[in-house]
C-alpha positions in Angstrom: 0.0 0.0 0.0 1.3 3.5 -0.8 0.5 6.0 1.9 0.7 9.8 1.7 1.4 11.3 5.1 0.7 15.0 5.8 1.9 17.2 8.6 -0.2 20.3 8.3 1.2 23.8 8.3 0.9 27.0 6.2 4.5 28.1 6.1 5.7 24.5 5.7 3.4 21.6 5.1 5.2 18.3 5.4 4.6 15.4 3.1 5.9 11.8 3.2 5.0 9.1 0.7 5.7 5.6 2.1 5.2 2.1 0.6 4.1 -0.5 3.2 4.4 -4.1 2.1 4.2 -6.9 4.6 5.2 -4.6 7.5 8.2 -3.3 5.7 8.3 0.4 4.9 10.1 2.2 2.1 10.4 5.9 1.7 9.3 6.9 -1.8 9.4 10.7 -1.5 9.2 13.4 1.2 9.6 17.1 1.6 7.7 20.2 2.3 5.4 22.6 0.5 6.8 26.0 1.5 4.8 29.2 1.2 6.3 32.7 1.4 5.3 34.7 4.5 4.5 37.7 2.2 1.9 35.7 0.3 -1.8 36.3 1.0 -3.4 33.4 2.8 -5.7 32.4 -0.1 -2.6 32.2 -2.3 -0.8 30.1 0.2 -3.7 27.7 0.4 -4.0 27.5 -3.3 -0.2 26.7 -3.5 -0.6 23.9 -0.9 -3.6 22.5 -2.7 -1.9 22.6 -6.1 1.4 21.1 -4.9 -0.4 18.2 -3.1 -2.6 17.6 -6.1 0.6 17.3 -8.3 2.3 15.0 -5.8 -0.8 12.7 -5.6 -0.9 12.6 -9.5 2.8 11.8 -9.7 3.1 9.2 -6.9 -0.4 7.8 -6.8 -0.8 7.0 -3.1 -3.8 4.8 -2.2 -4.7 6.5 1.1 -3.7 9.6 3.0 -2.8 9.9 6.7 -3.2 13.4 8.0 -2.1 14.6 11.4 -4.9 16.2 13.4 -4.1 19.5 15.0 -2.8 20.1 18.5 -4.3 23.4 19.6 -1.8 25.9 21.0 -2.3 29.2 22.6 -2.0 31.3 19.4 -5.5 31.3 17.9 -4.5 33.1 14.7 -1.8 30.5 14.0 -4.2 27.7 14.8 -6.8 29.0 12.4 -4.2 29.3 9.6 -2.9 25.8 10.2 -6.5 24.6 10.2 -7.0 26.2 6.8 -3.9 24.6 5.4 -5.0 21.3 6.7 -8.3 21.8 5.0 -6.6 22.5 1.7 -4.6 19.3 2.1 -7.6 17.2 3.0 -9.6 18.5 0.0 -6.7 17.8 -2.3 -6.6 14.2 -1.1 -10.4 13.8 -1.2 -10.7 15.3 -4.7 -8.1 12.7 -5.8 -10.3 10.0 -4.4 -8.1 9.1 -1.5 -9.6 7.9 1.7 -8.3 10.3 4.4 -7.4 8.8 7.8 -6.7 11.2 10.7 -4.4 10.6 13.6 -3.5 12.8 16.6 0.1 13.5 17.4 -0.3 11.2 20.5 -1.6 8.3 18.3 1.3 8.7 15.9 3.9 8.7 18.7 2.2 5.7 20.3 2.1 3.7 17.1 5.8 4.3 16.3 7.4 4.3 19.8 4.9 2.8 22.1 5.0 6.1 24.0 2.4 8.8 23.2 4.7 11.4 24.8 7.9 10.6 22.8 10.2 13.4 22.2 10.8 14.7 18.7 14.4 13.3 18.5 13.2 9.9 19.5 10.5 10.0 16.8 12.9 11.1 14.1 15.3 8.3 15.0 12.5 5.7 15.0 11.3 7.0 11.5 14.9 6.8 10.3 15.2 3.2 11.6 11.9 2.0 10.3 12.6 3.4 6.8 16.2 2.1 6.8 17.7 5.5 6.2 21.3 6.5 7.0 20.2 10.0 8.3 17.1 11.4 9.8 14.6 13.2 7.5 14.9 16.9 7.4 13.1 19.2 7.8 11.1 18.0 10.8 7.8 18.6 9.0 8.7 16.0 6.4 9.8 13.5 9.1 6.5 14.1 10.9 4.6 13.4 7.7 6.5 10.2 7.1 5.6 9.2 10.7 1.9 9.8 10.0 2.2 7.5 7.0 3.9 4.8 9.0 1.3 5.1 11.7 -1.4 4.4 9.2 0.6 1.5 7.8 0.7 0.0 11.4 -3.0 0.7 11.8 -4.3 -0.4 8.4 -4.6 -4.1 9.1 -6.6 -3.5 12.3 -8.8 -0.9 10.5 -9.4 -3.5 7.7 -10.3 -6.3 10.2 -12.7 -4.1 12.1 -14.3 -2.9 8.8 -14.8 -6.5 7.7 -16.3 -7.5 11.0 -18.7 -4.6 11.0 -19.7 -5.5 7.4 -20.5 -9.1 8.6 -22.5 -7.7 11.4 -20.2 -8.6 14.3 
């Protein structure tokens, strides 16, 4: 299964495309969609939507794993990040991808067994799972790859539950 992971942001939106085959993960592509601070917000959202649409068309992921937002104290920033997340979700949905959403705690728990894992620990686990020599930079791209791996770890369970519900159990 090819999974697109997304770490929402409006200055830097991280993406990571990971192949998951028999519990083995391979990094296909990762990076960030960067927007200029001097751009108007609608232009930033349009850029995010357009770049993700291009990535989806090029790499053809089967599903998307998008990190849910952790609300901080700065409401203006939170609203802008929410808008960028919305642009990313719409890009995925318009491409026909099923979008799965995971909290930062769920992602950390799925990768490290500790929902309160530190950023460096997460980066090292992502590097190790993907068999990379160095950690992924910038952090936003590493976080997106972590979201994709989280979904890969969760997909078998989600599939089993879905089949059981369909059978009426």
